C-alpha positions as CSV (number, residue, x, y, z in Angstrom):
1,M,83.3,42.1,221.9
2,S,83.5,38.5,223.0
3,S,80.2,36.5,221.7
4,S,79.6,33.7,219.4
5,Q,77.1,35.5,217.3
6,P,78.8,39.1,216.6
7,P,76.2,41.7,217.5
8,L,75.7,44.7,214.9
9,N,78.1,45.7,212.6
10,L,79.7,48.2,214.9
11,T,82.7,50.0,214.0
12,P,86.6,49.3,215.4
13,K,86.3,52.9,217.9
14,T,82.7,51.8,219.2
15,V,83.8,48.6,220.4
16,A,86.8,50.3,222.2
17,V,84.2,52.2,223.9
18,I,81.9,49.7,225.0
19,N,85.0,47.1,226.5
20,R,86.8,50.4,227.8
21,K,83.6,51.0,230.0
22,G,84.0,47.3,230.7
23,Y,81.1,46.3,228.7
24,S,80.2,42.7,226.1
25,L,78.0,42.7,224.0
26,R,76.3,38.9,224.2
27,N,73.2,37.4,222.3
28,K,70.6,39.4,220.5
29,L,67.3,39.1,222.9
30,G,64.6,41.2,220.9
31,E,64.3,43.8,218.2
32,G,61.4,47.0,217.5
33,A,60.8,49.5,215.4
34,F,63.6,51.8,216.3
35,G,66.5,49.5,217.3
36,V,67.5,45.8,218.9
37,V,67.9,44.8,222.5
38,Y,70.9,42.6,222.9
39,R,72.3,40.6,226.4
40,A,74.9,42.4,228.2
41,T,77.8,41.3,230.6
42,R,80.2,44.2,232.5
43,R,83.4,42.5,234.4
44,S,83.9,44.1,237.9
45,S,86.7,46.1,238.6
46,K,89.1,44.4,240.9
47,S,89.6,48.4,242.0
48,S,86.8,48.0,244.2
49,K,88.2,46.1,246.6
50,G,89.8,48.9,248.1
51,G,87.6,50.6,249.9
52,G,87.8,49.6,253.6
53,G,85.8,46.7,255.5
54,G,87.5,43.2,255.0
55,G,85.9,41.8,251.4
56,G,89.0,41.1,249.8
57,G,89.2,38.9,246.7
58,K,92.0,36.1,246.1
59,G,95.0,37.1,244.4
60,G,94.0,35.5,240.7
61,D,90.8,36.8,241.2
62,K,89.5,37.8,237.9
63,G,86.2,39.9,239.6
64,S,82.4,38.6,239.1
65,E,80.2,39.5,235.8
66,K,76.6,40.9,236.1
67,S,74.3,40.6,233.0
68,Y,72.2,43.6,232.0
69,A,70.0,44.6,228.7
70,V,71.7,47.2,226.2
71,K,68.7,48.6,224.2
72,I,70.6,49.9,220.8
73,L,68.7,53.2,219.4
74,D,68.9,53.4,215.6
75,L,69.1,57.4,215.6
76,G,68.5,56.9,211.4
77,K,64.8,55.5,212.3
78,L,63.7,58.2,214.5
79,D,61.9,61.4,212.8
80,G,63.1,64.9,213.2
81,P,61.3,66.6,216.4
82,G,61.0,63.4,218.4
83,K,64.7,62.7,218.5
84,A,65.8,66.2,218.9
85,K,63.5,67.1,221.3
86,F,61.7,64.8,223.1
87,L,64.5,61.8,223.0
88,P,67.5,63.9,225.3
89,R,64.8,64.9,227.8
90,E,63.4,61.2,228.0
91,L,66.9,60.0,228.3
92,H,67.7,62.6,231.0
93,T,64.9,61.3,233.2
94,L,65.6,57.6,232.4
95,M,69.1,58.1,234.3
96,E,67.5,59.8,236.8
97,A,64.4,58.3,237.9
98,H,64.9,55.3,240.5
99,H,61.9,54.0,242.0
100,E,61.0,50.0,242.6
101,N,58.6,49.9,239.7
102,L,61.0,51.0,236.9
103,I,63.5,49.5,235.5
104,H,67.1,50.8,236.7
105,V,69.4,52.1,233.8
106,Y,72.9,52.2,234.4
107,D,74.6,53.9,231.2
108,I,73.8,56.1,228.2
109,F,76.4,56.6,225.5
110,R,76.4,58.1,221.7
111,A,78.3,56.5,219.4
112,E,78.1,56.2,215.5
113,H,74.4,57.1,214.9
114,R,72.9,54.8,217.9
115,I,72.5,55.4,221.6
116,F,73.5,52.5,223.7
117,V,71.5,52.1,227.0
118,F,72.8,50.0,230.0
119,M,70.0,48.8,231.9
120,V,69.2,45.7,234.5
121,T,67.5,42.8,233.2
122,S,64.3,42.0,234.4
123,C,62.0,39.5,235.0
124,G,58.8,39.6,234.1
125,A,55.9,39.7,231.5
126,H,57.1,41.7,229.4
127,S,60.9,41.4,229.9
128,F,63.9,39.9,227.4
129,V,65.8,37.7,230.4
130,C,65.7,36.1,233.6
Protein backbone atom coordinates (compact mmCIF):
# COMPACT_ATOMS: atom_id res chain seq x y z
CA MET A 1 0.00 0.00 0.00
CA SER A 2 2.00 2.96 -1.20
CA SER A 3 0.54 5.99 0.44
CA SER A 4 1.72 8.75 2.69
CA GLN A 5 -1.32 8.23 4.90
CA PRO A 6 -1.73 4.56 5.86
CA PRO A 7 -5.34 3.68 5.12
CA LEU A 8 -7.21 1.55 7.61
CA ASN A 9 -5.82 -1.21 9.74
CA LEU A 10 -5.40 -3.98 7.18
CA THR A 11 -3.76 -7.35 7.67
CA PRO A 12 -0.77 -8.26 5.49
CA LYS A 13 -2.96 -10.86 3.74
CA THR A 14 -5.51 -8.19 2.72
CA VAL A 15 -2.76 -5.83 1.58
CA ALA A 16 -1.33 -8.67 -0.53
CA VAL A 17 -4.74 -9.27 -2.20
CA ILE A 18 -5.13 -5.54 -2.96
CA ASN A 19 -1.60 -5.37 -4.39
CA ARG A 20 -2.01 -8.60 -6.42
CA LYS A 21 -5.06 -7.06 -8.09
CA GLY A 22 -2.86 -4.08 -9.01
CA TYR A 23 -4.48 -1.52 -6.68
CA SER A 24 -2.85 0.91 -4.26
CA LEU A 25 -4.98 2.67 -1.66
CA ARG A 26 -4.26 6.38 -1.35
CA ASN A 27 -5.99 9.11 0.62
CA LYS A 28 -9.33 9.00 2.45
CA LEU A 29 -12.10 10.78 0.56
CA GLY A 30 -15.11 10.37 2.80
CA GLU A 31 -16.80 8.41 5.53
CA GLY A 32 -20.31 7.18 6.23
CA ALA A 33 -22.25 5.07 8.69
CA PHE A 34 -21.14 1.72 7.21
CA GLY A 35 -17.70 2.43 5.87
CA VAL A 36 -15.05 4.65 4.36
CA VAL A 37 -14.19 5.73 0.81
CA TYR A 38 -10.58 6.00 -0.34
CA ARG A 39 -8.97 7.02 -3.58
CA ALA A 40 -7.18 4.09 -5.18
CA THR A 41 -4.96 3.76 -8.20
CA ARG A 42 -4.36 0.74 -10.38
CA ARG A 43 -1.47 0.10 -12.71
CA SER A 44 -2.38 -1.03 -16.17
CA SER A 45 -0.91 -4.41 -17.01
CA LYS A 46 1.94 -4.57 -19.48
CA SER A 47 0.43 -7.69 -21.01
CA SER A 48 -2.48 -5.67 -22.41
CA LYS A 49 -0.13 -4.45 -25.16
CA GLY A 50 -0.05 -7.80 -26.94
CA GLY A 51 -3.49 -7.74 -28.56
CA GLY A 52 -2.78 -6.95 -32.21
CA GLY A 53 -2.85 -3.35 -33.49
CA GLY A 54 0.00 -0.91 -33.22
CA GLY A 55 -0.24 0.80 -29.80
CA GLY A 56 2.99 -0.53 -28.37
CA GLY A 57 4.70 1.13 -25.45
CA LYS A 58 8.33 2.01 -25.02
CA GLY A 59 10.63 -0.69 -23.68
CA GLY A 60 10.87 0.82 -20.18
CA ASP A 61 7.25 1.97 -20.00
CA LYS A 62 5.73 1.22 -16.60
CA GLY A 63 2.19 1.50 -17.88
CA SER A 64 -0.33 4.09 -16.83
CA GLU A 65 -2.22 4.50 -13.58
CA LYS A 66 -5.99 4.92 -13.41
CA SER A 67 -7.78 6.46 -10.48
CA TYR A 68 -10.70 4.78 -8.71
CA ALA A 69 -12.80 5.24 -5.61
CA VAL A 70 -12.95 2.26 -3.27
CA LYS A 71 -15.83 2.00 -0.85
CA ILE A 72 -14.83 -0.18 2.09
CA LEU A 73 -17.90 -1.48 3.89
CA ASP A 74 -17.49 -2.68 7.47
CA LEU A 75 -19.65 -5.80 7.78
CA GLY A 76 -19.67 -5.45 11.56
CA LYS A 77 -21.71 -2.25 11.18
CA LEU A 78 -24.43 -3.89 9.07
CA ASP A 79 -27.25 -5.65 10.86
CA GLY A 80 -28.31 -9.27 10.24
CA PRO A 81 -31.16 -9.28 7.69
CA GLY A 82 -29.63 -6.59 5.50
CA LYS A 83 -26.22 -8.23 5.47
CA ALA A 84 -27.49 -11.74 4.76
CA LYS A 85 -30.31 -11.05 2.29
CA PHE A 86 -29.93 -7.68 0.62
CA LEU A 87 -26.19 -7.00 0.49
CA PRO A 88 -25.23 -9.93 -1.80
CA ARG A 89 -28.06 -9.04 -4.20
CA GLU A 90 -27.10 -5.35 -4.16
CA LEU A 91 -23.44 -6.11 -4.87
CA HIS A 92 -24.35 -8.44 -7.73
CA THR A 93 -26.61 -5.76 -9.22
CA LEU A 94 -23.81 -3.17 -8.96
CA MET A 95 -21.49 -5.39 -10.98
CA GLU A 96 -24.08 -6.22 -13.65
CA ALA A 97 -25.67 -2.78 -14.15
CA HIS A 98 -24.30 -0.67 -17.01
CA HIS A 99 -25.92 2.67 -17.78
CA GLU A 100 -24.64 6.16 -18.52
CA ASN A 101 -26.20 7.51 -15.29
CA LEU A 102 -24.72 4.84 -13.01
CA ILE A 103 -21.27 4.70 -11.50
CA HIS A 104 -19.47 1.71 -13.01
CA VAL A 105 -18.16 -0.86 -10.52
CA TYR A 106 -14.96 -2.61 -11.60
CA ASP A 107 -14.20 -5.00 -8.79
CA ILE A 108 -15.69 -6.30 -5.54
CA PHE A 109 -14.05 -8.58 -3.03
CA ARG A 110 -14.31 -9.50 0.64
CA ALA A 111 -11.39 -9.57 3.05
CA GLU A 112 -11.31 -9.58 6.82
CA HIS A 113 -14.77 -8.30 7.86
CA ARG A 114 -14.94 -5.79 5.04
CA ILE A 115 -16.19 -5.59 1.48
CA PHE A 116 -14.10 -3.59 -0.99
CA VAL A 117 -16.01 -2.03 -3.91
CA PHE A 118 -13.75 -0.46 -6.57
CA MET A 119 -15.61 1.98 -8.80
CA VAL A 120 -14.98 4.76 -11.24
CA THR A 121 -14.46 8.20 -9.77
CA SER A 122 -17.00 10.79 -10.79
CA CYS A 123 -17.32 14.54 -11.08
CA GLY A 124 -20.60 15.92 -9.86
CA ALA A 125 -22.55 17.29 -6.94
CA HIS A 126 -22.20 14.19 -4.77
CA SER A 127 -18.85 12.84 -5.90
CA PHE A 128 -15.70 12.36 -3.90
CA VAL A 129 -13.10 13.09 -6.57
CA CYS A 130 -12.69 14.68 -9.99
